[in-house]
N, C-alpha and C positions, 0 to 999 in steps of 0.2 A: 473406443478409438474415435477420434474426431472425423466428422464427415468432410470429404474433399469439397472445396468450394467452386471448382470448375470441372468440366468433363476431362480436360487435359490432365488435371491432377488425379482424377479418379482412375484413369487408365495407366498411370505411371507404373511401370514394371509389369504390366499385364502381358500374359502370353496367349491371350484369347484371340479369336478371329471373328470377323463379321462375314457371314456366308450369304452372298446374294445368289440369285439364280444362275448368273453367268460369270461372276467374279467373286474372289475371296480376298479379303484384306486383313493382314495380320496387324494387331494393334501395337505390337512391340516395336515396329519400325515405322510408325505412322509419322510421315513428314507433313509438309504443307500441301494443302489441296486448293489454295488460292494464291495467285501471284500478287494481288493487291493487298494493301493494308487497309482494313475497314474499321479501324479503331474508332469508337464513338459514333458509328453510323447506325441508322435504322434500316434493317435489312429484311426484305421479303425472300424467304427461302422457298423456292418453287422448283422441284426436281422431277425428273422423269421416273425415278424409281426410289425405293426405300434405302438402298445402300448409299446412294449419293446424299439422301436426306440425313442419314446418320453421320456421314463424313462432314457434311456442312455444319451440323450442330457441334461436332467436336471442334471444328476449325473456328467457329464464330463465338462459342460460349466464352464469356469473359473478355471478348474483344469488341464485338458489336454492342451498342447500347441497347438495342431492341432487336429480337429475332422473331419475325412473324412467320409461323410455320404453315405454309399453304397445304391443305389436304389435296389428294389427287382429284377429287370431284368438284373442285371449286369452279364456278361458272365464270368464263372469261369476261362476260359483261359486268361482273361485279368488281373486277380488279381495279378500275380507276377510283371507285369509292373506297375500297379497302386501302389503297395506297394513300389516299388523302386522309382518311380517318386515323390511320396508324402512323402517319408522318414518314412513310417509306421513302428513302432517297436512293436506294440501290436494290436491284434484283440480282440474286445469286442463284445460278442454275447450272446444271451440266449440259443443258440443251438450249441453244440460242432461240429455238422456236417458242420457248416459254418466257421470252422477254416481254416486258410491258412497255408499250409505246410512251415515249417521253421520260422514261426513267433509266438512269445509268445501269448498265448490265455488266456483271462480272462472271466469268466462266469458272465453274467448279470442275476440277479434274481429279483423277486418281492421285493420291498423295505421292509426292516425289521424295526420294531419299534425301536426307539432309536435315538442316535445322528447322524445327517446327515453330509455328507461331507461338508467341508468349502471351498468355492472358494477362491483362493489367487491371481488370475490374470485375464487375458483376453485370450480367446481361438480364434484361427483362425478356421473358419468354411469352409470346402471344399465341394463343391457340383459338381455333374456331369451334364454336358450339355447334351441335347438330340438332336436327328436328325442327328447324325454322324454315319458313319460306322467305324468298327475297334475299337481300344482302345478309349474310350470316353475322351473328354477333361474335365479337372477339373478346377474350378475357386475358388478363395479365397474370402471370405466375412468376415466381422466383424459382431458381433451381432448388433452393432450400425447401420450399413448400412442395415442389414436385417429388422430392426424394424423402419427404418426411416419414413415409411408411416403410422405407427401405432400411434394413439392417446390413451395413456394408461388411460382409464377411467374405474374404477371398476364398474361392473354391475352384481350383483349376479344372476339376473333373465335371463341373456343371456345364451343360449345353442347353441353353434356352431355345425354344422354337415358338413362334407365334403366328397365328392366322391373321392377327391384327395388322393394320397399317400403322407404322410408328409416327405418321404425321397426324394421327388422332390421339386423344388423351390415353386411351387404353393401351395402344401399342407403344406409345412413348414411355409409359410406365415400365413395360417389359424391357425396352432398350436401356433405360436407366438402371433397372435391376441387374441386367447383364454387365453393363459397364462398371457400375460401382462394386459388383461382386467379382470382377475379373473373370467373368464367364463368357463363353462364346455365345453367339446369337445367330440363328438361322432365320433369314427374312423371307417372307412369302412374296409372291409376284402376282399381280392382277391377271396376267395372261396365262397363268399356270393353273391346271386343273387341281382339284383337291387330291386326287390320287397321285399325281406327279409330285406334288409338294410332300405328301406323306413318304414317298420313296426317297426324296431328297433328305427329309428329316431323319429317316432311318440310316441313310448313307453317312450322315455327319454325326450320328450317335446321340440324338436328342434325349435329354434326361428330364426336362421340365417343359411342358407344352400348355399353351394358353389360347383361348379363343372365346367368342360368344357362343351361346347355346346353338344359334343358327350355324355357325362355323362347324361345331361339333356334329350336328345332325348331317351336314353335308359330308363331313369326313367319314362318318359311320356308313352313310349311304354309298360312298365311293368304293366300299369294300377293301380299301387299302390300309385301314387302320391296324390290320394284323402285322404290318411291316414294322411297327414301332413298339417299343417297350419302355415308356417313360416311367420315371420314379415319382413324378408329381404331375397332377392334372388340375387345371384352373379354368373356371368359367367366369365371365363378367360381361357387362355391357347390355344385357337383356335379362328379363326374368328367367331364372333357371327353374323350370317346372320339374316335377318329380319324374316324369317320363324320361327326360334326357339324363337326369342324375342317375336313375336306376340303370339306364342303358350303359352309361360310362362305368358305373360300379361293376356291372356284369362283365364288361369288356376288359377292364383293367383291374381285375380282382386284387384286393389288398393294397392298391396304390393310393396314397393320400390324395384327397381331392377336396378342393375348396371352391365355393362360388363367392365372388367378392362384389361389394357394392362400391361404386365410384361414379363420379360425374365430372365433366370438364370444369364446372363452376365450383362444386363442393370438394373436389379432390377425392382421395381414397378414404372411404368411410370405415368399412369393416369386412371381415371374411367369415364365412360360415363353413365349418368343416365336419359337421355331423351327418352329412349325406342327405339332409332333408331340405325341401324347398322352404322359402321364407327364412325368418330368423327369430331367435328367442325374444320374448317380451323384455327379458332382463337387460337386453342391450340398450333399451331406451332409458335415459336418466342415469346410467351408470357413470361414475367418475372416470376421467381419462382425457387424453388430448383431443379425442373426437367425441363430441356430445350429440345425442340424438333426441329429438322430441317429435311428437305427432300432434299436428294442429288441424282440426277439422278433417281428420283422415288422411292428411298429407305429411310426408316425411320432411323434416327440417334438420339440417346439419350445421354444426359450428365446430371449427377446428383450425389449427394453424396451417392446414394443408389446402385451405380454400384459395381460390383466386382472389386477387386484391381488388379488382374493379373491372368493369367493362371498358374497353378501349374505344375512344372516339364516340362515346355515348354518355349522356348525363344520367342515364338510368342507374339506380342504386342496385348493386349486386347483392347486398346483405341488409338485413334489418337487425341492428344491434349484434352484428357478427353472424347471424343465422342466415343460411341459404335455404330458400324454399325450393326443394328439388322438383316439385311437380309430380312426384311419384306417390300414387295413392296406396294406402295400406288397409288391410282388413284383418281385424284381430279374431282369431279362433283359439280359445283356450289360452295356453301359455305361449302362443306364437303369433307373429305378424306375417302376413302374406302380401306380396305385391299384387295389386289389383289392376295396374295399368297407369297410364299417364292422364293427367287432368284434361289435357286437350284432345285425348283420343276416344272419348266416350261417344257411343252411338245412342241416339235418342229415338226410341221406337214408341210413338204414341204417348210421349211424356215419361216413359220408363227408361232409365239409364242402364247401359250395358257396357262393360269393359271387354274389349276384344280378347285381351290376354286370358281372361277367366274362361271364356268359351274355348279358346285354343288349347288351354291346359286340359280340359275335359276330352276334347277330340284326340289330343296327342296321347292320352292314356290308352286308347284302343291299340291292341298289339299289332294290328295291321297298318297303323298310320305312322308314317315317317315324320311328317311335319304338316302344319296347317297355318293358314292366315284367315282371320275373320275381319270383315269390314262391313260398312253400312252402304246400302244402295238406296237411292232416293225412291220414295213411294208417295203417290198423291194422297193416300189415305192416312198413313201413319207417320209421315215424314221420312222415315227410313225403315228398311227391313234388314235383318241380319243375313249375310251370305258368307259361306265358307269355301275356301279353296284348300284341297287336301292332296298331299303327296303320299302315295302308297309305298309301303315296303316292297310289295310284289305287284307289278302292273297287271298280273293275271286276275287280280281281284277287282278290276275295273268293271263292275256290273251292278245292276239294280239292287240285288239282295245284299251285297256288301255295303252299299251306300245306306240302305235301310238299317243295317246293323249299327253303323256309326251314328245315325240319327237316333236310334233307340237308346244308345249310350247317353246321348245328350238329353233326351226326354226323361231318362231315369235320374239324371244328376242335376239338371238345371231347371229353374223356373220356366214356365212356358214361353214368356216373352224373350228369353235368352236363347232359345233353341233356334238354330239357323232355319230360315224360311227356304233357303236354297243351299245346296251343297254340290260342288262339282270337283272331279278329280283333275289334277294338272300334273305335268311331268316334273316341274320344279317351281320354286318360289324365288323371286329376285331378292338379292341382298343389297344393302347400301355399300358404299365404299368402306364404311366402318365395320362391316360384317353383321349389321343388324337386319332383321327382316324389314324389307321396304314396305312402308305403309301407304305409299303413294303410287304404287305400280298399277 
């Protein structure tokens, strides 16, 4: 069946709902959410919550020439440069406080009954990359590329839920999967605890649930995950180590589970469904729409799902169609394992350490809920390795338990990778995208 070419076409005939924290919107009666005609304009969509972001995208797709999707954590001081680089001439938001000085503002409201806006073309979707300092990079996607991995099969009994924010690539993928599949979607809220969101997921009958490994650790730690009974569990956005995969397999016994690889620049790459961390070596070099290769230990991706270019920048996005993901791989036998990011290496006396490798070892200890490894400046070695650890049971906050974790590291890791310092913390900060914050 042909893929719909706009979001309005995708939701035609849908009986699904968008569930926000405070409001529910049925897609079957979706009217206009803007009073102005923004045909052919370059729009910055900057909303107070995810529900209005979804409504804005449905309203603007096929109408606006360019839709720049502002993530919730965008720094206000970067907005003038973003407006200039993306050629923005209108800001659309549900909240006048999110207006940008000197740029026309249009108010987004809950859809009114009546005739909906009629798409007349194709929009360029602009997303922000993550993991950079300063003004974030922006990449251009088409709706066709964004939905390239989606098989649009209508299933009214599916209810998606996501810990992600749909204003980032990972969350946007789930929104599109729901809309193109005529499925309902339960949206998270930044002001809502993991436990409260799990209760709301249960209330609306979630069947398919997605999040980063950090999201899932937080959900398991909230002790509210027993309220839900999903039929499918998915992880992406971070390295899925064996500890979190085993934890979810034990909690949701018999439920299909996959961890997916995707990035804002490269698009959706692949999904692993065998319950093991990493991915089979056979994925590299195999024919198909998504091609993988490893160059100097770094993953490269080429596919029709990649972004077309950086917006407002002369920098090349691809080399002969290949995107350098910056994700390092280590081969062990017939499997590749993610070792971390190129820019995240800790240098200890000339020896290189990937924080994620050390975290994976610490997280295997049955008393550890989560960990974050970083480098601390040292006058003799440049940096030393330090670890922050969240415990499953705070009663284990003692010297002997700390020594037990350190012994696990010493038995598994080379000496230079063993943390020089380890301390217990009550929680670890996540970014707005649900990833472990590396700059906290």
